[in-house]
C-alpha positions, 0 to 999 in steps of 0.5 A: 252242698246239702245232706240230711241231718245225722242221728246219734245212738251211744249205747253202755259206752266205757273208755279207759286210757292205758295205764289210766287208774281210772275210766275216762267214760263210764257206761254213758248212753244216749241218743240224739235226733237228727238236727238236735243242738246238743250242749255237752257240758261238764267239769274239766276231766269229766270225759267230754272230749274223749266222748266227742273224739270217740263218735268222731272216730278219733278214738276207737271204741272199746268193745262191750257186750252192750257197747255201740255208738252209731252215727246216722245208723253207721257203727262207728266200731265196724265203719269208722271210715263211713262215720267220719265222712258224716262228722265235721270236727272242731278239736279244742286246739284248732289245727291250722297250717299258719303258713298258708292263705285261708283258701288254700288251707281249706282247698286242702282240707276240702281235698281231704275231705273228698269233695270233688275238685270242681266243687271246692271253690264253691264249697269254700265260698259258702263256708266263708260266708257262713263264718264271716271270712269272705274278706279274709280268704287271701289272708295267711293265717299267720296274720289272722286274730285268734277269733279269725282262726277259731273261725277258720276251724270251724269253717274247716269243720263245716266243709262238705255239709257233714250231717253231724257237726261237733265242736269242742270248745269253739268260743274258748280263749275269744274276747266277748264280741267275737263270742257273740259273732261265733254264737250267731253264726252257730245258731244260723246252723238252724236244723239243717246239721246235728250239732253237738258242742262243749263249752264252759259259757253256760249262757252260751248252751242255754242260748244254742241248744235244744238238749243239754247232756251233763257228764261228771266223772265219766258218767252220764248225769243228766240228759234233758231239754234246756227247758227242762234243766232251768225249771226249778222245783218250786211254784210261785203263785199270785192270786187276786185275793187278800192273804187269807184266801191265799191261805185257804187256796193253799190248805186246800192243795195241801201245802203247808209248812216250812217250805211255803213262803207267804202268803203276802199281800202283793198290791191288790192281791197276794202271793206265795212261793212254795218249794217242792222235793223235785220238779214233779212234786211241783207239777203236781203241786201247781195243778193241785192249786190250780183246782184249789183255786177254783174251788175256792173261788180265789182267782189265780194271776200266775201260777208256774214252775220256778226258774233257775240258772243253768249254773245252778243246775250244773252246780248241783248236778256235778257238786252233789250239793245244793247250790249256793245260790237258791233255785228260785229266781227273784222270788215269788 
């Protein structure tokens, strides 16, 4: 079975549980293109699970003047059943019928998802191969390890080849080997299905995702590509010339003051690191340093925006403070 990947559009979405003193979601908006893999990040209580349940049709869309949630162009408020047919969902607590064998459980779930009876055996084989369950199909779920139970839940989410797959903490509670196996399996989805998943393992998100959406206190505080999230607001530079010539380049580019580290000797050349107010300023400075190097006749060997870890970016976005560890990776 195959279906084209789905788009997702969320506009001005808010949600408050009955009796709750504060909203779980506050005016959240974003877009996901068909085939993208998006990591949904945020501290506990940020609203991630609420957002996923609304997208999957398990919670109603609370209407607002501009609120809309659409999956593959279908309105989640007025076309909830059609939206559910587009989505495969793995909740954080995987609901399994442990008294059934894996094949029986998947057959039952495929029937609920309206997979035609004649197509079910082939569809079960397909998702079992995709999730590494082929040898476990006749095993009672009660006898499976936690890692294999998680695979059954993911296989359930993939039944019927849903255009949008939403996974809430798919590797929670697994050992390192199981995490690597599940990660490789998710990566194999390629661009054939749109994937949204939450995880507290940020290295997992970095390895698997095209984009990250970060929630904090119910608000969307970042929506950016993984490459953007990893870029630090600083420039690392090396020149094929002594520190005195590198200092000329820095002066010509207008870089000076306490934000500059160096230039210092580095083998036969020199290096420097310049901290900036934001990534945009770092990009402009890198371009200015390139022009200044050409003007001064000092060939640049390295001229690039620094990198930071996703953990540092997450901390900065969700705590409102500078991360304890410096943004730059490894010095100039």
